[in-house]
N, CA, C, O and the ligand as a Tripos MOL2 file, in Angstrom:
@<TRIPOS>MOLECULE
protein
  297   295    75     0     0
PROTEIN
NO_CHARGES

@<TRIPOS>ATOM
      1 N          13.7870   11.0940   13.4620 N.3       1 MET1
      2 CA         12.9270   12.2200   12.8910 C.3       1 MET1
      3 C          11.6560   12.3390   13.4940 C.2       1 MET1
      4 O          10.9450   11.3690   13.7550 O.2       1 MET1
      5 N          11.3340   13.6180   13.7380 N.am      2 ALA2
      6 CA         10.1650   14.0240   14.3660 C.3       2 ALA2
      7 C           8.8020   13.8230   13.7130 C.2       2 ALA2
      8 O           7.7100   13.7740   14.2800 O.2       2 ALA2
      9 N           9.0790   13.7130   12.3910 N.am      3 LYS3
     10 CA          7.9230   13.8280   11.4660 C.3       3 LYS3
     11 C           7.3670   12.3850   11.3150 C.2       3 LYS3
     12 O           8.0640   11.4150   11.0170 O.2       3 LYS3
     13 N           5.9510   12.3550   11.5690 N.am      4 HIS4
     14 CA          5.5130   10.9780   11.3340 C.3       4 HIS4
     15 C           5.3360   10.7880   10.0570 C.2       4 HIS4
     16 O           4.7560   11.6200    9.3590 O.2       4 HIS4
     17 N           5.8200    9.6560    9.5910 N.am      5 ASP5
     18 CA          6.1340    9.3930    8.1140 C.3       5 ASP5
     19 C           4.9850    8.3490    7.7590 C.2       5 ASP5
     20 O           4.9140    8.1130    6.5530 O.2       5 ASP5
     21 N           4.1210    7.7110    8.5220 N.am      6 ASN6
     22 CA          3.3910    6.7510    8.2910 C.3       6 ASN6
     23 C           1.7810    7.2270    8.2350 C.2       6 ASN6
     24 O           0.8570    6.5830    8.7320 O.2       6 ASN6
     25 N           1.6740    8.2920    7.6340 N.am      7 VAL7
     26 CA          0.3680    8.9040    7.3720 C.3       7 VAL7
     27 C          -0.2070    8.9900    6.0380 C.2       7 VAL7
     28 O           0.5230    9.1980    5.0700 O.2       7 VAL7
     29 N          -1.5950    8.8280    5.9080 N.am      8 THR8
     30 CA         -2.0550    8.9940    4.5840 C.3       8 THR8
     31 C          -2.7020   10.4290    4.2960 C.2       8 THR8
     32 O          -3.5940   10.9260    4.9850 O.2       8 THR8
     33 N          -2.2140   10.9170    3.3650 N.am      9 SER9
     34 CA         -2.5280   12.3340    3.0860 C.3       9 SER9
     35 C          -4.1310   12.2480    2.4930 C.2       9 SER9
     36 O          -4.5550   11.2200    1.9650 O.2       9 SER9
     37 N          -4.8220   13.2830    2.6330 N.am     10 ILE10
     38 CA         -6.2190   13.2780    1.9400 C.3      10 ILE10
     39 C          -5.8610   13.0520    0.4550 C.2      10 ILE10
     40 O          -6.2710   12.0380   -0.1110 O.2      10 ILE10
     41 N          -5.1750   13.8850   -0.1370 N.am     11 GLN11
     42 CA         -4.8290   13.7240   -1.5470 C.3      11 GLN11
     43 C          -4.6690   12.2660   -2.1250 C.2      11 GLN11
     44 O          -5.2340   11.8010   -3.1140 O.2      11 GLN11
     45 N          -3.6740   11.5860   -1.1920 N.am     12 ALA12
     46 CA         -3.4580   10.2310   -1.6200 C.3      12 ALA12
     47 C          -4.5690    9.3370   -1.3610 C.2      12 ALA12
     48 O          -4.7530    8.4520   -2.1980 O.2      12 ALA12
     49 N          -5.4090    9.4030   -0.2790 N.am     13 LEU13
     50 CA         -6.6350    8.8420   -0.1560 C.3      13 LEU13
     51 C          -7.7330    9.1560   -1.2410 C.2      13 LEU13
     52 O          -8.4920    8.2420   -1.5640 O.2      13 LEU13
     53 N          -7.8570   10.3620   -1.8040 N.am     14 GLN14
     54 CA         -8.6260   10.4910   -2.8880 C.3      14 GLN14
     55 C          -8.2830    9.9390   -4.1540 C.2      14 GLN14
     56 O          -9.1510    9.6550   -4.9790 O.2      14 GLN14
     57 N          -7.1100    9.7780   -4.3480 N.am     15 THR15
     58 CA         -6.6210    9.0800   -5.5770 C.3      15 THR15
     59 C          -6.7840    7.5590   -5.3950 C.2      15 THR15
     60 O          -7.1620    6.8910   -6.3570 O.2      15 THR15
     61 N          -6.5350    7.0110   -4.2800 N.am     16 TRP16
     62 CA         -6.8060    5.6900   -3.8540 C.3      16 TRP16
     63 C          -8.2980    5.1590   -4.0740 C.2      16 TRP16
     64 O          -8.6060    4.0740   -4.5660 O.2      16 TRP16
     65 N          -9.1400    6.1330   -3.6170 N.am     17 LYS17
     66 CA        -10.5340    5.8680   -3.5440 C.3      17 LYS17
     67 C         -11.0020    6.0100   -5.1460 C.2      17 LYS17
     68 O         -11.9550    5.3150   -5.4980 O.2      17 LYS17
     69 N         -10.5760    6.5940   -5.7990 N.am     18 ALA18
     70 CA        -10.8350    6.8370   -7.2100 C.3      18 ALA18
     71 C         -10.5300    5.4230   -8.0800 C.2      18 ALA18
     72 O         -11.1070    5.2080   -9.1460 O.2      18 ALA18
     73 N          -9.7410    4.6680   -7.6100 N.am     19 ILE19
     74 CA         -9.4950    3.3670   -8.1390 C.3      19 ILE19
     75 C         -10.8030    2.3430   -7.8920 C.2      19 ILE19
     76 O         -11.1860    2.1950   -6.7310 O.2      19 ILE19
     77 N         -11.3640    1.7640   -8.7830 N.am     20 PRO20
     78 CA        -12.6810    0.9560   -8.5330 C.3      20 PRO20
     79 C         -12.1010   -0.1910   -7.4630 C.2      20 PRO20
     80 O         -11.0090   -0.7610   -7.4720 O.2      20 PRO20
     81 N         -13.1520   -0.3160   -6.5970 N.am     21 GLU21
     82 CA        -13.0450   -1.0190   -5.3260 C.3      21 GLU21
     83 C         -12.4510   -2.5460   -5.7830 C.2      21 GLU21
     84 O         -11.5190   -3.0390   -5.1480 O.2      21 GLU21
     85 N         -12.9380   -3.1050   -6.6940 N.am     22 GLN22
     86 CA        -12.3940   -4.5320   -7.0060 C.3      22 GLN22
     87 C         -11.0550   -4.4130   -7.3510 C.2      22 GLN22
     88 O         -10.2790   -5.2400   -6.8710 O.2      22 GLN22
     89 N         -10.5550   -3.3940   -8.2190 N.am     23 HIS23
     90 CA         -9.1180   -3.3430   -8.2700 C.3      23 HIS23
     91 C          -8.2500   -2.9510   -7.0350 C.2      23 HIS23
     92 O          -7.1070   -3.3630   -6.8380 O.2      23 HIS23
     93 N          -8.8600   -2.2070   -6.3310 N.am     24 ARG24
     94 CA         -8.1200   -2.0320   -5.0950 C.3      24 ARG24
     95 C          -7.8260   -3.2860   -4.3140 C.2      24 ARG24
     96 O          -6.7010   -3.5750   -3.9060 O.2      24 ARG24
     97 N          -9.0000   -4.0720   -4.1190 N.am     25 GLU25
     98 CA         -9.0040   -5.2040   -3.3100 C.3      25 GLU25
     99 C          -7.8240   -6.2990   -3.8810 C.2      25 GLU25
    100 O          -7.1490   -7.0330   -3.1590 O.2      25 GLU25
    101 N          -7.7630   -6.2220   -5.1890 N.am     26 LYS26
    102 CA         -6.7070   -7.0470   -5.8430 C.3      26 LYS26
    103 C          -5.2750   -6.5370   -5.5020 C.2      26 LYS26
    104 O          -4.3730   -7.3100   -5.1780 O.2      26 LYS26
    105 N          -5.1260   -5.2080   -5.5940 N.am     27 LEU27
    106 CA         -3.7690   -4.7370   -5.2390 C.3      27 LEU27
    107 C          -3.4950   -5.0440   -3.8380 C.2      27 LEU27
    108 O          -2.3750   -5.4720   -3.5590 O.2      27 LEU27
    109 N          -4.3310   -4.8910   -2.9560 N.am     28 VAL28
    110 CA         -4.0550   -5.0390   -1.4940 C.3      28 VAL28
    111 C          -3.7090   -6.5810   -1.1210 C.2      28 VAL28
    112 O          -2.9740   -6.9070   -0.1890 O.2      28 VAL28
    113 N          -4.3650   -7.4720   -2.0100 N.am     29 ARG29
    114 CA         -4.2460   -8.8850   -1.7140 C.3      29 ARG29
    115 C          -3.0270   -9.3870   -2.6150 C.2      29 ARG29
    116 O          -2.8650  -10.6020   -2.7220 O.2      29 ARG29
    117 N          -2.2700   -8.6170   -3.1870 N.am     30 ASN30
    118 CA         -1.2070   -9.0330   -4.0880 C.3      30 ASN30
    119 C          -0.0600   -8.2940   -3.9780 C.2      30 ASN30
    120 O           0.4370   -7.6760   -4.9200 O.2      30 ASN30
    121 N           0.4180   -8.3330   -2.7700 N.am     31 VAL31
    122 CA          1.7210   -7.6480   -2.3880 C.3      31 VAL31
    123 C           2.6160   -8.5610   -2.1700 C.2      31 VAL31
    124 O           2.2490   -9.6030   -1.6250 O.2      31 VAL31
    125 N           4.0010   -8.3830   -2.5460 N.am     32 PHE32
    126 CA          5.0170   -9.2440   -2.4400 C.3      32 PHE32
    127 C           5.7620   -9.0890   -0.9210 C.2      32 PHE32
    128 O           6.2130   -8.0620   -0.4150 O.2      32 PHE32
    129 N           5.7380  -10.2540   -0.4560 N.am     33 CYS33
    130 CA          6.5820  -10.3370    0.9240 C.3      33 CYS33
    131 C           7.8510  -11.1260    0.7350 C.2      33 CYS33
    132 O           7.7950  -12.2790    0.3060 O.2      33 CYS33
    133 N           8.9550  -10.5670    1.0300 N.am     34 GLY34
    134 CA         10.2300  -11.1990    0.9650 C.3      34 GLY34
    135 C          10.3870  -12.4500    2.0380 C.2      34 GLY34
    136 O          11.0830  -13.4370    1.8000 O.2      34 GLY34
    137 N           9.7230  -12.2790    3.1070 N.am     35 LYS35
    138 CA          9.8810  -13.2870    4.1640 C.3      35 LYS35
    139 C           9.0230  -14.5310    3.8650 C.2      35 LYS35
    140 O           9.4090  -15.6660    4.1480 O.2      35 LYS35
    141 N           7.8440  -14.2650    3.2810 N.am     36 CYS36
    142 CA          6.9090  -15.3600    2.8190 C.3      36 CYS36
    143 C           7.3550  -15.7890    1.6860 C.2      36 CYS36
    144 O           7.1340  -16.9810    1.4680 O.2      36 CYS36
    145 N           7.9900  -15.1260    0.7770 N.am     37 GLY37
    146 CA          8.3300  -15.3910   -0.5400 C.3      37 GLY37
    147 C           7.2590  -15.4900   -1.5960 C.2      37 GLY37
    148 O           7.3400  -16.3200   -2.5010 O.2      37 GLY37
    149 N           6.2790  -14.6630   -1.4820 N.am     38 GLY38
    150 CA          5.1880  -14.5850   -2.4430 C.3      38 GLY38
    151 C           4.2820  -13.5780   -2.2490 C.2      38 GLY38
    152 O           4.6080  -12.5840   -1.6000 O.2      38 GLY38
    153 N           2.8710  -13.7310   -2.8590 N.am     39 ALA39
    154 CA          2.0450  -12.4960   -2.7510 C.3      39 ALA39
    155 C           1.2910  -12.7910   -1.4680 C.2      39 ALA39
    156 O           0.8420  -13.9170   -1.2520 O.2      39 ALA39
    157 N           1.1560  -11.8340   -0.6580 N.am     40 VAL40
    158 CA          0.4020  -11.8220    0.5660 C.3      40 VAL40
    159 C          -0.5130  -10.4980    0.6500 C.2      40 VAL40
    160 O          -0.4700   -9.6870   -0.2750 O.2      40 VAL40
    161 N          -1.2650  -10.3070    1.6660 N.am     41 GLU41
    162 CA         -2.2240   -9.3020    1.8490 C.3      41 GLU41
    163 C          -1.6860   -8.3750    2.6910 C.2      41 GLU41
    164 O          -1.1150   -8.6880    3.7360 O.2      41 GLU41
    165 N          -1.8470   -7.1100    2.2600 N.am     42 ILE42
    166 CA         -1.2520   -5.9970    3.2120 C.3      42 ILE42
    167 C          -2.2140   -5.4120    4.1280 C.2      42 ILE42
    168 O          -3.2950   -4.9380    3.7810 O.2      42 ILE42
    169 N          -1.7480   -5.4700    5.3750 N.am     43 VAL43
    170 CA         -2.6970   -4.6820    6.3550 C.3      43 VAL43
    171 C          -2.1670   -3.5370    7.0310 C.2      43 VAL43
    172 O          -0.9920   -3.1980    6.8920 O.2      43 VAL43
    173 N          -2.9750   -2.9310    7.7490 N.am     44 ASP44
    174 CA         -2.4880   -1.5590    8.3780 C.3      44 ASP44
    175 C          -1.6060   -0.6490    7.6680 C.2      44 ASP44
    176 O          -0.6270   -0.1330    8.2070 O.2      44 ASP44
    177 N          -1.9650   -0.4410    6.4000 N.am     45 TYR45
    178 CA         -1.1440    0.2810    5.5010 C.3      45 TYR45
    179 C          -1.5000    1.5340    5.2910 C.2      45 TYR45
    180 O          -2.6950    1.8290    5.3040 O.2      45 TYR45
    181 N          -0.5050    2.4970    5.0580 N.am     46 SER46
    182 CA         -0.7340    3.8920    4.9200 C.3      46 SER46
    183 C          -0.7080    4.1550    3.3860 C.2      46 SER46
    184 O          -0.1490    3.2970    2.7020 O.2      46 SER46
    185 N          -1.2060    5.1610    2.8090 N.am     47 ILE47
    186 CA         -1.2000    5.5930    1.3960 C.3      47 ILE47
    187 C          -0.2210    7.0110    1.3240 C.2      47 ILE47
    188 O          -0.3970    7.9790    2.0640 O.2      47 ILE47
    189 N           0.7500    6.9260    0.3680 N.am     48 LYS48
    190 CA          1.2550    8.0060    0.0990 C.3      48 LYS48
    191 C           1.5730    8.3780   -1.4900 C.2      48 LYS48
    192 O           2.0220    7.6530   -2.3780 O.2      48 LYS48
    193 N           1.2410    9.5430   -1.5140 N.am     49 LYS49
    194 CA          1.1640    9.8440   -3.1030 C.3      49 LYS49
    195 C           2.8210   10.2360   -3.5000 C.2      49 LYS49
    196 O           3.4950   11.0600   -2.8820 O.2      49 LYS49
    197 N           3.2450    9.4980   -4.5870 N.am     50 GLU50
    198 CA          4.4170    9.7610   -5.2750 C.3      50 GLU50
    199 C           4.3480   10.2760   -6.5820 C.2      50 GLU50
    200 O           3.3140   10.5080   -7.2080 O.2      50 GLU50
    201 N           5.6820   10.4670   -7.0170 N.am     51 LYS51
    202 CA          5.6730   10.9430   -8.3340 C.3      51 LYS51
    203 C           5.1020   10.1070   -9.6030 C.2      51 LYS51
    204 O           4.6900   10.6310  -10.6390 O.2      51 LYS51
    205 N           5.1480    8.7760   -9.3500 N.am     52 HIS52
    206 CA          4.7230    7.7550  -10.4030 C.3      52 HIS52
    207 C           3.5130    7.1350   -9.9640 C.2      52 HIS52
    208 O           3.0040    6.2390  -10.6370 O.2      52 HIS52
    209 N           2.9530    7.5790   -8.7740 N.am     53 GLY53
    210 CA          1.6900    6.7960   -8.4560 C.3      53 GLY53
    211 C           1.4680    6.6950   -6.8580 C.2      53 GLY53
    212 O           1.9530    7.5970   -6.1760 O.2      53 GLY53
    213 N           0.9040    5.8590   -6.3490 N.am     54 LEU54
    214 CA          0.7180    5.6260   -5.0590 C.3      54 LEU54
    215 C           1.7260    4.5650   -4.3610 C.2      54 LEU54
    216 O           2.1780    3.5460   -4.8840 O.2      54 LEU54
    217 N           1.9600    5.0370   -3.0970 N.am     55 LEU55
    218 CA          2.7850    3.6850   -2.2640 C.3      55 LEU55
    219 C           2.1700    3.3890   -1.1420 C.2      55 LEU55
    220 O           1.9860    4.2240   -0.2560 O.2      55 LEU55
    221 N           1.7860    2.1450   -1.0730 N.am     56 LEU56
    222 CA          1.1570    1.5490    0.0110 C.3      56 LEU56
    223 C           2.4000    0.9460    0.9740 C.2      56 LEU56
    224 O           3.2880    0.2200    0.5260 O.2      56 LEU56
    225 N           2.3200    1.2990    2.1260 N.am     57 ARG57
    226 CA          3.2040    0.7530    3.1080 C.3      57 ARG57
    227 C           2.4210    0.2050    4.3740 C.2      57 ARG57
    228 O           1.6430    0.8700    5.0570 O.2      57 ARG57
    229 N           2.7650   -1.1280    4.5680 N.am     58 GLY58
    230 CA          2.1040   -1.6430    5.7560 C.3      58 GLY58
    231 C           2.7240   -2.9850    6.1500 C.2      58 GLY58
    232 O           3.9010   -3.2300    5.8870 O.2      58 GLY58
    233 N           1.9320   -3.8460    6.7790 N.am     59 LYS59
    234 CA          2.4500   -5.1520    7.2500 C.3      59 LYS59
    235 C           1.8020   -6.2310    6.4320 C.2      59 LYS59
    236 O           0.7050   -6.1650    5.8780 O.2      59 LYS59
    237 N           2.7080   -7.3080    6.4410 N.am     60 CYS60
    238 CA          2.2270   -8.6650    5.8190 C.3      60 CYS60
    239 C           1.1460   -9.1580    6.9190 C.2      60 CYS60
    240 O           1.3450   -9.0880    8.1310 O.2      60 CYS60
    241 N          -0.0710   -9.6870    6.2930 N.am     61 ARG61
    242 CA         -0.9610  -10.2950    7.0240 C.3      61 ARG61
    243 C          -0.5130  -11.6380    7.6720 C.2      61 ARG61
    244 O          -1.0240  -11.9950    8.7340 O.2      61 ARG61
    245 N           0.4400  -12.3890    7.0430 N.am     62 THR62
    246 CA          0.8440  -13.5230    7.4450 C.3      62 THR62
    247 C           1.8650  -13.5960    8.3810 C.2      62 THR62
    248 O           1.8460  -14.4300    9.2860 O.2      62 THR62
    249 N           2.9190  -12.6360    8.2040 N.am     63 CYS63
    250 CA          4.2690  -12.6680    9.1940 C.3      63 CYS63
    251 C           4.4240  -11.4240    9.8900 C.2      63 CYS63
    252 O           5.2920  -11.2890   10.7530 O.2      63 CYS63
    253 N           3.6440  -10.5200    9.5690 N.am     64 SER64
    254 CA          3.4420   -8.9990   10.1560 C.3      64 SER64
    255 C           4.9400   -8.2780    9.8050 C.2      64 SER64
    256 O           5.3430   -7.2540   10.3570 O.2      64 SER64
    257 N           5.5900   -8.9540    8.8820 N.am     65 GLY65
    258 CA          6.8110   -8.1850    8.2280 C.3      65 GLY65
    259 C           6.3220   -6.8830    7.4270 C.2      65 GLY65
    260 O           5.1820   -6.7920    6.9720 O.2      65 GLY65
    261 N           7.2330   -5.9530    7.3080 N.am     66 PRO66
    262 CA          6.9510   -4.7920    6.5930 C.3      66 PRO66
    263 C           6.8900   -5.1160    5.0520 C.2      66 PRO66
    264 O           7.7740   -5.7350    4.4600 O.2      66 PRO66
    265 N           5.7890   -4.6460    4.4970 N.am     67 VAL67
    266 CA          5.7070   -4.7880    2.9480 C.3      67 VAL67
    267 C           5.3640   -3.4550    2.3740 C.2      67 VAL67
    268 O           4.9750   -2.5550    3.1180 O.2      67 VAL67
    269 N           5.4820   -3.2940    1.1650 N.am     68 ALA68
    270 CA          5.1030   -2.2440    0.5580 C.3      68 ALA68
    271 C           4.8970   -2.3740   -1.0600 C.2      68 ALA68
    272 O           5.5790   -3.2300   -1.6240 O.2      68 ALA68
    273 N           4.1570   -1.7170   -1.7070 N.am     69 ARG69
    274 CA          3.9630   -1.7520   -3.1090 C.3      69 ARG69
    275 C           3.5910   -0.4020   -3.8740 C.2      69 ARG69
    276 O           2.9060    0.4760   -3.3490 O.2      69 ARG69
    277 N           4.0270   -0.3350   -4.9610 N.am     70 VAL70
    278 CA          3.7630    0.9540   -5.7360 C.3      70 VAL70
    279 C           2.6050    0.6690   -6.5550 C.2      70 VAL70
    280 O           2.5730   -0.3760   -7.2050 O.2      70 VAL70
    281 N           1.5240    1.6100   -6.5910 N.am     71 VAL71
    282 CA          0.4510    1.6750   -7.4570 C.3      71 VAL71
    283 C           0.6200    2.7220   -8.5310 C.2      71 VAL71
    284 O           0.3150    3.8990   -8.3390 O.2      71 VAL71
    285 N           1.1480    2.2320   -9.7480 N.am     72 GLU72
    286 CA          1.3330    3.1810  -10.8500 C.3      72 GLU72
    287 C           0.2160    3.8950  -11.3310 C.2      72 GLU72
    288 O          -0.8970    3.3680  -11.3350 O.2      72 GLU72
    289 N           0.3990    5.0230  -11.7280 N.am     73 ASN73
    290 CA         -0.6860    5.8650  -12.5250 C.3      73 ASN73
    291 C          -0.9820    5.1200  -13.8550 C.2      73 ASN73
    292 O          -0.1400    4.7080  -14.6530 O.2      73 ASN73
    293 N          -2.2860    5.0250  -13.9430 N.am     74 GLU74
    294 CA         -2.5530    4.5370  -15.0950 C.3      74 GLU74
    295 C          -2.3750    5.2850  -16.4860 C.2      74 GLU74
    296 O          -2.6660    4.7140  -17.5370 O.2      74 GLU74
    297 ZN          5.0930  -12.1050    5.0090 Zn       75 ZN75
@<TRIPOS>BOND
     1     1     2 1
     2     2     3 1
     3     3     4 2
     4     3     5 am
     5     5     6 1
     6     6     7 1
     7     7     8 2
     8     7     9 am
     9     9    10 1
    10    10    11 1
    11    11    12 2
    12    11    13 am
    13    13    14 1
    14    14    15 1
    15    15    16 2
    16    15    17 am
    17    17    18 1
    18    18    19 1
    19    19    20 2
    20    19    21 am
    21    21    22 1
    22    22    23 1
    23    23    24 2
    24    23    25 am
    25    25    26 1
    26    26    27 1
    27    27    28 2
    28    27    29 am
    29    29    30 1
    30    30    31 1
    31    31    32 2
    32    31    33 am
    33    33    34 1
    34    34    35 1
    35    35    36 2
    36    35    37 am
    37    37    38 1
    38    38    39 1
    39    39    40 2
    40    39    41 am
    41    41    42 1
    42    42    43 1
    43    43    44 2
    44    43    45 am
    45    45    46 1
    46    46    47 1
    47    47    48 2
    48    47    49 am
    49    49    50 1
    50    50    51 1
    51    51    52 2
    52    51    53 am
    53    53    54 1
    54    54    55 1
    55    55    56 2
    56    55    57 am
    57    57    58 1
    58    58    59 1
    59    59    60 2
    60    59    61 am
    61    61    62 1
    62    62    63 1
    63    63    64 2
    64    63    65 am
    65    65    66 1
    66    66    67 1
    67    67    68 2
    68    67    69 am
    69    69    70 1
    70    70    71 1
    71    71    72 2
    72    71    73 am
    73    73    74 1
    74    74    75 1
    75    75    76 2
    76    75    77 am
    77    77    78 1
    78    78    79 1
    79    79    80 2
    80    79    81 am
    81    81    82 1
    82    82    83 1
    83    83    84 2
    84    83    85 am
    85    85    86 1
    86    86    87 1
    87    87    88 2
    88    87    89 am
    89    89    90 1
    90    90    91 1
    91    91    92 2
    92    91    93 am
    93    93    94 1
    94    94    95 1
    95    95    96 2
    96    95    97 am
    97    97    98 1
    98    98    99 1
    99    99   100 2
   100    99   101 am
   101   101   102 1
   102   102   103 1
   103   103   104 2
   104   103   105 am
   105   105   106 1
   106   106   107 1
   107   107   108 2
   108   107   109 am
   109   109   110 1
   110   110   111 1
   111   111   112 2
   112   111   113 am
   113   113   114 1
   114   114   115 1
   115   115   116 2
   116   115   117 am
   117   117   118 1
   118   118   119 1
   119   119   120 2
   120   119   121 am
   121   121   122 1
   122   122   123 1
   123   123   124 2
   124   123   125 am
   125   125   126 1
   126   126   127 1
   127   127   128 2
   128   127   129 am
   129   129   130 1
   130   130   131 1
   131   131   132 2
   132   131   133 am
   133   133   134 1
   134   134   135 1
   135   135   136 2
   136   135   137 am
   137   137   138 1
   138   138   139 1
   139   139   140 2
   140   139   141 am
   141   141   142 1
   142   142   143 1
   143   143   144 2
   144   143   145 am
   145   145   146 1
   146   146   147 1
   147   147   148 2
   148   147   149 am
   149   149   150 1
   150   150   151 1
   151   151   152 2
   152   151   153 am
   153   153   154 1
   154   154   155 1
   155   155   156 2
   156   155   157 am
   157   157   158 1
   158   158   159 1
   159   159   160 2
   160   159   161 am
   161   161   162 1
   162   162   163 1
   163   163   164 2
   164   163   165 am
   165   165   166 1
   166   166   167 1
   167   167   168 2
   168   167   169 am
   169   169   170 1
   170   170   171 1
   171   171   172 2
   172   171   173 am
   173   173   174 1
   174   174   175 1
   175   175   176 2
   176   175   177 am
   177   177   178 1
   178   178   179 1
   179   179   180 2
   180   179   181 am
   181   181   182 1
   182   182   183 1
   183   183   184 2
   184   183   185 am
   185   185   186 1
   186   186   187 1
   187   187   188 2
   188   187   189 am
   189   189   190 1
   190   190   191 1
   191   191   192 2
   192   191   193 am
   193   193   194 1
   194   194   195 1
   195   195   196 2
   196   195   197 am
   197   197   198 1
   198   198   199 1
   199   199   200 2
   200   199   201 am
   201   201   202 1
   202   202   203 1
   203   203   204 2
   204   203   205 am
   205   205   206 1
   206   206   207 1
   207   207   208 2
   208   207   209 am
   209   209   210 1
   210   210   211 1
   211   211   212 2
   212   211   213 am
   213   213   214 1
   214   214   215 1
   215   215   216 2
   216   215   217 am
   217   217   218 1
   218   218   219 1
   219   219   220 2
   220   219   221 am
   221   221   222 1
   222   222   223 1
   223   223   224 2
   224   223   225 am
   225   225   226 1
   226   226   227 1
   227   227   228 2
   228   227   229 am
   229   229   230 1
   230   230   231 1
   231   231   232 2
   232   231   233 am
   233   233   234 1
   234   234   235 1
   235   235   236 2
   236   235   237 am
   237   237   238 1
   238   238   239 1
   239   239   240 2
   240   239   241 am
   241   241   242 1
   242   242   243 1
   243   243   244 2
   244   243   245 am
   245   245   246 1
   246   246   247 1
   247   247   248 2
   248   247   249 am
   249   249   250 1
   250   250   251 1
   251   251   252 2
   252   251   253 am
   253   253   254 1
   254   254   255 1
   255   255   256 2
   256   255   257 am
   257   257   258 1
   258   258   259 1
   259   259   260 2
   260   259   261 am
   261   261   262 1
   262   262   263 1
   263   263   264 2
   264   263   265 am
   265   265   266 1
   266   266   267 1
   267   267   268 2
   268   267   269 am
   269   269   270 1
   270   270   271 1
   271   271   272 2
   272   271   273 am
   273   273   274 1
   274   274   275 1
   275   275   276 2
   276   275   277 am
   277   277   278 1
   278   278   279 1
   279   279   280 2
   280   279   281 am
   281   281   282 1
   282   282   283 1
   283   283   284 2
   284   283   285 am
   285   285   286 1
   286   286   287 1
   287   287   288 2
   288   287   289 am
   289   289   290 1
   290   290   291 1
   291   291   292 2
   292   291   293 am
   293   293   294 1
   294   294   295 1
   295   295   296 2
@<TRIPOS>SUBSTRUCTURE
     1 MET1         2 RESIDUE 1 A MET
     2 ALA2         6 RESIDUE 1 A ALA
     3 LYS3        10 RESIDUE 1 A LYS
     4 HIS4        14 RESIDUE 1 A HIS
     5 ASP5        18 RESIDUE 1 A ASP
     6 ASN6        22 RESIDUE 1 A ASN
     7 VAL7        26 RESIDUE 1 A VAL
     8 THR8        30 RESIDUE 1 A THR
     9 SER9        34 RESIDUE 1 A SER
    10 ILE10       38 RESIDUE 1 A ILE
    11 GLN11       42 RESIDUE 1 A GLN
    12 ALA12       46 RESIDUE 1 A ALA
    13 LEU13       50 RESIDUE 1 A LEU
    14 GLN14       54 RESIDUE 1 A GLN
    15 THR15       58 RESIDUE 1 A THR
    16 TRP16       62 RESIDUE 1 A TRP
    17 LYS17       66 RESIDUE 1 A LYS
    18 ALA18       70 RESIDUE 1 A ALA
    19 ILE19       74 RESIDUE 1 A ILE
    20 PRO20       78 RESIDUE 1 A PRO
    21 GLU21       82 RESIDUE 1 A GLU
    22 GLN22       86 RESIDUE 1 A GLN
    23 HIS23       90 RESIDUE 1 A HIS
    24 ARG24       94 RESIDUE 1 A ARG
    25 GLU25       98 RESIDUE 1 A GLU
    26 LYS26      102 RESIDUE 1 A LYS
    27 LEU27      106 RESIDUE 1 A LEU
    28 VAL28      110 RESIDUE 1 A VAL
    29 ARG29      114 RESIDUE 1 A ARG
    30 ASN30      118 RESIDUE 1 A ASN
    31 VAL31      122 RESIDUE 1 A VAL
    32 PHE32      126 RESIDUE 1 A PHE
    33 CYS33      130 RESIDUE 1 A CYS
    34 GLY34      134 RESIDUE 1 A GLY
    35 LYS35      138 RESIDUE 1 A LYS
    36 CYS36      142 RESIDUE 1 A CYS
    37 GLY37      146 RESIDUE 1 A GLY
    38 GLY38      150 RESIDUE 1 A GLY
    39 ALA39      154 RESIDUE 1 A ALA
    40 VAL40      158 RESIDUE 1 A VAL
    41 GLU41      162 RESIDUE 1 A GLU
    42 ILE42      166 RESIDUE 1 A ILE
    43 VAL43      170 RESIDUE 1 A VAL
    44 ASP44      174 RESIDUE 1 A ASP
    45 TYR45      178 RESIDUE 1 A TYR
    46 SER46      182 RESIDUE 1 A SER
    47 ILE47      186 RESIDUE 1 A ILE
    48 LYS48      190 RESIDUE 1 A LYS
    49 LYS49      194 RESIDUE 1 A LYS
    50 GLU50      198 RESIDUE 1 A GLU
    51 LYS51      202 RESIDUE 1 A LYS
    52 HIS52      206 RESIDUE 1 A HIS
    53 GLY53      210 RESIDUE 1 A GLY
    54 LEU54      214 RESIDUE 1 A LEU
    55 LEU55      218 RESIDUE 1 A LEU
    56 LEU56      222 RESIDUE 1 A LEU
    57 ARG57      226 RESIDUE 1 A ARG
    58 GLY58      230 RESIDUE 1 A GLY
    59 LYS59      234 RESIDUE 1 A LYS
    60 CYS60      238 RESIDUE 1 A CYS
    61 ARG61      242 RESIDUE 1 A ARG
    62 THR62      246 RESIDUE 1 A THR
    63 CYS63      250 RESIDUE 1 A CYS
    64 SER64      254 RESIDUE 1 A SER
    65 GLY65      258 RESIDUE 1 A GLY
    66 PRO66      262 RESIDUE 1 A PRO
    67 VAL67      266 RESIDUE 1 A VAL
    68 ALA68      270 RESIDUE 1 A ALA
    69 ARG69      274 RESIDUE 1 A ARG
    70 VAL70      278 RESIDUE 1 A VAL
    71 VAL71      282 RESIDUE 1 A VAL
    72 GLU72      286 RESIDUE 1 A GLU
    73 ASN73      290 RESIDUE 1 A ASN
    74 GLU74      294 RESIDUE 1 A GLU
    75 ZN75       297 GROUP 0 **** ****
């Protein structure tokens, strides 16, 4: 695919920034990694707006494997 899929849209970023910072930090530090078998921190992530909320996609800080999490709309 020629289309770059790993970008953060302005709309997604605005929605993300609307979440209180403390809450955002919690979300970023509580992403499930299958390789590590537990909650890890997500790094180098992009934010995408989905039907039911935001999708964070990036890498596990511990093993660099791909991780993702959905942040559902309140
Ligand atoms: Zn991991």
